[in-house]
N, C-alpha and C positions, 0 to 999 in steps of 0.2 A: 581488495584482495590481499592475500598473505604477503605478496611481494610489494605492497605499497601502491599499486596502480588502482585506478578507479574505473568503473563502467557506469555511465548514466543511461537510463532508459526513460521512455516517454510515459510509462504507466505501470501500475501493478500487474496488469494483464501481460504486458511484454516482459516484465521482470520475472514473473512466475513461470513463463515459458522457458527461459534460459537458466533459471535457478537450479533445477535438478542436475544438469550437466556441469555446472560451475560450482556447486555446493562445496566440494572438497577444497576449493581454492579460495573461498570467501572467508574473510576475517570478520566482516561486519556488514549488515544491511542497514542502510539509513533511508528513511522515507520522509515525506514532507506532510505535515499536518495541513489538512485542507482549509481550515479556518484561518490559521495564523501565518502559514507559510514557513513555520519553524521546522527545522530538521530534527528528527528524533530517531533513536534506535528502533528498528522494527519490532524488537522484543517488548517495547513499551507502548507500541501503537495499538489502536483498536481499528478493526477492519469491518466495513459495512458494504453490502451490495444493495443497490437500489435501482429504481427505474431511471435515474439520471446518468447519462453517458458523459464521462469526463474527457475522453479522447476518442472522437468519432471514428477515425480510420482503423482503430482496433476494437471499437465498441466496448471500451473499458467501462464497467459499472461498479468497480470496487473503489471505495473511498477510504481515506486514512484520517484518523482523528487521534489527537493526544488527550482529549478531554471526553470523559464518558457522557457528560450532559450534552455536549455538542453532537456526539454520535447518536444518542437517543433522540434528540431533536430531529436529526436528519432521517432516522428510521421512521419516525412518526410522520414527518412531512412528505417524504418521498417513497413510502411503501418499501422500506428497507428491511434487511435482516442482517444479523451478525454473521460474519464468516470467520473461519479460523485463519490465523496468521499463515499466509502462504509461504513464509520463509522459515518454518520450523523444521 
């Protein structure tokens, strides 16, 4: 946030629910690349929705990738589609 505090959430689904109300206070959104576990700025990430659920209790199906080839592989393997960055 602008004030230096952080808020961690369990998934893209949960983050995108609270994002609109918090947007004016957010300095940066950091997401985790699904393959490497590396933290990246959401503006550099690729987002894919597929049949694979990442967080069952919220039924999150949105996956984050830093690498386009890895994202395409996921799309082909798990019947996925590109989705817009939910943090724009």
